[in-house]
VEXMAR-493731 format. One record per residue: residue in one letter; y negated, z, x negated of N, C-alpha, C in turn. Coordinates in steps of 0.05 Angstrom, whole numbers, plus 5000, padded with zeros to 4 digits. Example, Ala and Ser with C-alpha at 12.3 -4.5 7.8 and 13.67 -1.06 7.14 Angstrom:
a511451564736509051564754506651564736s504551424743502151434727499951574742
This chain:
l502450034985500150004999497650004982l497850174958495350164942494949894931s497149764922496449504907495249274927l495649284954494949084968491649164976g491049364978488449474975486449384951l488049404929486449304903486149034904v487648894914487748574912485548494929g485748644955482748554970480448654962v480248824942477448884930476648704910v478248554894478248394874477548124887g479048044908477647784924474947794934a474248044946471348054959469248084933g470048124913468048194894467547964873a468847724878469047504858466447374860t465747204842463447034847464046744842f462146594857463346304858460746134843a461145914828459245774816458245524835l455545534839455045324861452945114843f452844874852451044674840448144724857s446444784839443544794852441444684834a438444624848436744504834434344574847q432444574833429444644850427544404838t425744354856423444154854421344234837e419744084829417244164819415244204844i413344334841411644464861409644124863v408744094887406943894893404743944909t402643974899399844084908398343804922n397243794949395743634955393143674959t390743564953387943634950386943444977f385843514993384443365015381543375014t380043165010377243195008376343015031f374343105049373042955065370942735064g371242475072369142255068366942305080q364742265066362342295077361542125108g363341965111363041805135360441625132i359341565151356641405155354441585142s353641475117351541665106348941565113q348641325122345541275129346341005150i344640985171344540755186341640765200k340640505199337740435211337740175222l335840115240335839845252332639775248e332539575236330139435225329739175232e327139065229327038775235324838655214k325238385205323138295184320538275201i318438325183315638355197314638085201v313638035229312937765239309737775244d308737545235305837535243305537515270p303437735279303437775313302337495324d300737345307299637075320301236815314t302536805296303936525290306836615301h307836865304310736895311312836785292k312236795272313636715245314336955227t316936955213317137175195315037115173v314037365163312237395144313737315116v313237135098314437065072312637115048g313637195024311237295001309737575009e307637545005305637815007306037905036g306738125040306838295065309538235077a311038125063313438125076314938375073g316938465093318438685090319738725116w320338945120321839095145320239265159r320939305189319039485204320639515226t320539695245321939795271320739635293e318639505293317039425320315539175310n315538975324313538755320311938695349t309838605343308138525367307538205366y307738095390307837835394305037745414n303037645401300637595416300637285425k299937265452299537005468302036785460i304036885469306236705468305936465491q307336245483307136005495309635915509p309435795538312035675542313635485521a316335525525317935405509317935465480e316435675471315935755441318835895432v319635865410321936035396320736205373l320736455379319636675364321736785345d320836825320322736975301323037275309k325237375308325837665311328237675310e329037875289331537905276332238185264p332638335289333138595288336138605275t336338785254338038785232339539085235i341439135234343239415227343839425199k343039675185343339675157345039955156l347139975144348140215142349940245116t350540495103352440555080354640735097t357140715088359240835095361540825077d362841045077365541005062367641035078v367540955101370040955120369440675135p371440565144370840295160370040395191v367740255204366940325226366440045245y366340085272365739885290362739925294l361439675296358539715306358239575331f356539715348355639665377352539725377v351139485395349039495401348239495430s345939575437345339505463342839365463v342439135485339838965479338839005510e336339135517335039145534332538945537n332838795553330938495555329638565582q326938655575325238765604324038495618d324238255601323838025620325637805613s328437845627330437635622330037385629t328537375652327937095663326336935644n324337055625322436865605323436915579l324837095576325537135541328237155542t329437015519332536995516333037005486p334337245479335037285451337937075445n338336985421339836835416342236995408i343137135422345837325417348137175433a349036965432350636795445353236865437e355236885454358036875450358736645431g360936755412361636575390359936655367n358136815367356336885343357437075328d356237305318357437485307357837755325w357137715350356837915367358537805397k359738005406361537965430360138135454f359838045473358738185499361038365510i360138595513362238775528361938845555k359238925565358738925590355739005596n354938945622352139035628352239275635d349839465632349739735636349939755667e351239985678351740075709348840115721v347240185707344140295723342240115715n341840015691339739845682340739535679a340439355697341039115699340438935672n338039065659336938845637338138965612k339939175613341139265586344539115587a344539035560347738965555348639085530y351039065525352139205505354138995490y354039025466355438775452357238955429v359338835415360738925392360938775369y360738835343360738645326363338535317t363338265316366138105314366237935285g363837965269364037815243364137505249g363737365272364037125275367037075291g368737275294371137235305371137215337t373337305347373337285375373837655384e374737825364375438095375373538235353a373238525361371838695348373338745317v371338765298372238835268370839045262t372139235243371139435225369239335202v367239435194365739385170365639625151n365339595126365539805108363539745088p361039745095358839695075357839945056t357739905029357240075012354140105006q352639885012350239835009348639755030l345739855033344439785061344039465065e343639335041342939045043345538875042p345838675057343538535069343538605102g345938725110345838845135346838645157y347038685180347838575200346538485225a345238265223342938205244344238165268v342538245295343638215320343137945331f340737865325339937585331337537495317e336937245319334737175298332137045312k332636935338330736805353330736915377v328036855395328036925418326636695430t327636575450326536305462325136365487v322436295494321036365518321336125535s321636155560321935995585319635825579e320435555588318435345590316835375617n318035535637317035595662315135875663i314835995641313336265640310336205647d309436365663306636365670305636635681d303136695686302136915690303337075719n304236845734305536985762308337085759n309937015738312537075733313437255710a311237275690311537445666311137735671v313137855660313038185661311038275635p308538345644306538435626307838605606n306838585581307938695560310438795557a312338585566315438585561316438625532k318738825534319838865505322538825511i323438745483326338705480327338935458i328639145472329539365459332139355449v332439415427335339395407335739645398n338139815404339440035390341839975384a342740135362345340085345346640345345a349540305342351440545336353640515325a354640645305356940595288358840815290v361540735294363240935304365640865285q366941115274369541055257371240885267g372740705254374540515263377940675260s378140865249380941005248382041105277i379841125294380841275325381541025339g382040795333382740565349380040475370y380340245371378240085383377740175413a379140215431378640365456376940605456q377440765437376341045436373340965423a373640805402370940765389368840615411e369640445430368140315447367040535465a368840705477367440925491365341065480e366241165456364341305441361741175433g361840915426359240715419357840695443l359240635468357740595491356040855500n357741055497356241305501353741395488l354141345462351741365443348941205451l349940955463347540765467346240805495k347740985512346441005540343841155535
């Protein structure tokens, strides 16, 4: 009886050799991008009387131009341009509010660099667009410097039928821009972009 108990103790106290290994430690460092570090909307300076872009002395950029004594069928220089720097890809959205759409037509046509999204639900003179880079679908951009920027349109055509009776006095074309990070997907970016432009 004693020998049987001894065998049991030896069996339970025995050690076994196992194959084992350990990995090196991996450390991950996460830094956040600065995102959109700068965005602005400017247009080239236009002479208020000739309605042409100023070249040479006096040329530059500003946030508003004035057009004096416009004429029927005249084509006005107007080039609102989005300039931004970002370290993440972004979608660009603009709103264009034309207070006299009967007589003033910006050349932001389909097939250009911008695609029409929809008209505003409240303001019938306001429309929303997304940047396509000349394609048919929205694309992201990732500029690391402000120049040259993304022109929304370059010209505004005055109706040949404009007169004192049908013109909106002191009408404005108001352009606003928004940039939204592209990694969230287009549908969510569009919703955010339109919300920013309301």
